[in-house]
C-alpha atoms as one frame of an Amber mdcrd trajectory, in Angstrom:
protein
  21.376 -29.324  21.984  20.991 -25.541  22.288  24.459 -25.023  20.844  23.579
 -27.353  17.978  20.470 -25.311  17.146  22.440 -22.064  17.249  25.129 -23.569
  15.029  22.483 -24.767  12.584  20.941 -21.291  12.418  24.351 -19.671  12.028
  25.283 -22.059   9.206  22.168 -20.890   7.419  23.442 -17.319   7.706  20.844
 -16.368  10.272  21.878 -13.873  12.926  19.755 -12.263  15.637  19.957  -8.930
  13.817  18.646 -10.515  10.655  15.742 -12.097  12.536  14.886  -8.695  14.001
  14.809  -7.083  10.555  12.604  -9.884   9.207  10.247  -9.486  12.176   9.944
  -5.716  11.756   9.271  -6.074   8.017   6.579  -8.694   8.627   4.992  -6.782
  11.495   5.075  -3.577   9.435   3.282  -5.333   6.579   0.550  -6.691   8.864
   0.080  -3.320  10.583  -0.019  -1.574   7.179  -2.838  -3.826   6.000  -4.721
  -3.329   9.275  -4.310   0.453   9.239  -5.361   0.581   5.587  -8.666  -1.108
   6.493  -9.242   1.022   9.589  -8.451   4.234   7.745 -10.798   3.180   4.911
 -13.625   2.817   7.443 -12.845   6.211   8.967 -12.528   7.763   5.501 -15.915
   6.364   4.476 -17.580   7.463   7.724 -16.248  10.987   7.172 -17.747  10.982
   3.670 -14.466  11.481   1.833 -13.773   9.781  -1.482 -11.061   7.116  -1.321
  -9.524   7.500  -4.760  -6.916   5.233  -6.325  -3.367   6.567  -6.059  -1.351
   3.822  -7.779  -3.291   2.627 -10.829  -1.437  -0.611 -11.579  -1.578  -1.799
  -7.970  -5.050  -0.367  -7.199  -3.778   1.244  -4.004  -6.118   3.799  -2.501
  -5.259   6.877  -0.450  -6.032   5.035   2.805  -3.822   2.079   1.890  -0.883
   4.344   1.054  -1.447   6.334   4.253  -1.652   3.114   6.299   1.555   1.828
   4.713   3.320   5.123   5.427   2.183   5.137   9.079   3.164   1.492   9.571
   6.523   2.019   7.880   7.196   5.024  10.085   6.234   3.106  13.225   8.394
   0.104  12.252  11.355   2.340  11.429  10.891   4.274  14.667  10.866   1.058
  16.691  13.829  -0.387  14.807  16.023   2.684  15.202  15.099   3.329  18.854
  18.094   2.026  20.856  16.161   0.418  23.721  13.617  -1.289  21.459  16.304
  -2.521  19.096  18.426  -3.823  21.988  15.464  -5.688  23.468  14.560  -7.099
  20.051  18.123  -8.360  19.553  18.109  -9.962  23.018  14.821 -11.743  22.293
  16.109 -12.952  18.912  19.344 -14.274  20.480  17.369 -16.149  23.129  15.095
 -17.622  20.454  18.166 -18.868  18.614  19.117 -20.818  21.757  15.750 -22.577
  22.006  15.764 -26.290  21.342  12.628 -26.956  19.338  10.938 -30.371  19.679
  11.294 -32.945  16.946   8.286 -34.073  14.896   7.845 -37.367  16.854   7.988
 -35.460  20.166   5.388 -33.015  18.872   3.058 -35.853  17.798   3.331 -37.605
  21.179   2.719 -34.357  23.075  -0.271 -33.501  20.893  -1.746 -36.961  21.451
  -1.335 -36.603  25.210  -3.098 -33.223  25.149  -5.991 -34.608  23.075  -6.452
 -37.614  25.385  -6.277 -35.454  28.521  -8.821 -33.044  27.022 -11.224 -35.869
  26.215 -10.907 -37.329  29.739 -11.514 -33.883  31.249 -14.543 -33.377  28.982
 -16.079 -36.703  30.064 -15.507 -35.926  33.760 -16.979 -32.420  33.418 -19.958
 -33.812  31.487 -20.625 -36.258  34.334 -20.365 -33.548  36.985 -22.621 -31.238
  34.968 -25.230 -33.971  34.437 -25.351 -34.891  38.129 -25.514 -31.222  39.176
 -28.365 -30.589  36.732 -30.310 -33.607  37.983 -29.729 -32.520  41.575 -30.935
 -28.957  41.037 -33.787 -29.583  38.583 -35.215 -32.972  39.622 -34.070 -34.159
  43.038 -34.077 -30.990  45.185 -37.553 -29.772  44.067 -38.991 -33.256  44.763
 -37.272 -33.354  48.156 -38.544 -29.890  49.089 -42.044 -30.823  47.925 -42.084
 -33.634  50.488 -40.991 -31.411  53.384
């Protein structure tokens, strides 16, 4: 099964190196958006004006700075030999994973939902009895002593 999944990914032209590049591009985009927001807050707190740099796109100074920092961090991680080697190893292992089919996923999800409901009912019963014991029964018992 694992070989079949790897073959399927390879037929689609997907290699571990390609997955790593896609990951770094996606992570860089998310970090760029996050840094743009954080830098905008810092910029505003410092009292500096956050002017628009790219008119058509409405990019501000903080967004461009966040994108530059994120791009630099992503490039630094990608070109660092140890980080790149680890990323390629993780991507190759992910290509070997046998993912569950849709029917298996539905059955597993149903089992988790049922088990959660049973656990909730049991915990509700324990909580109710413990509350009654501490609030009603023990004070009445101690009042009689």
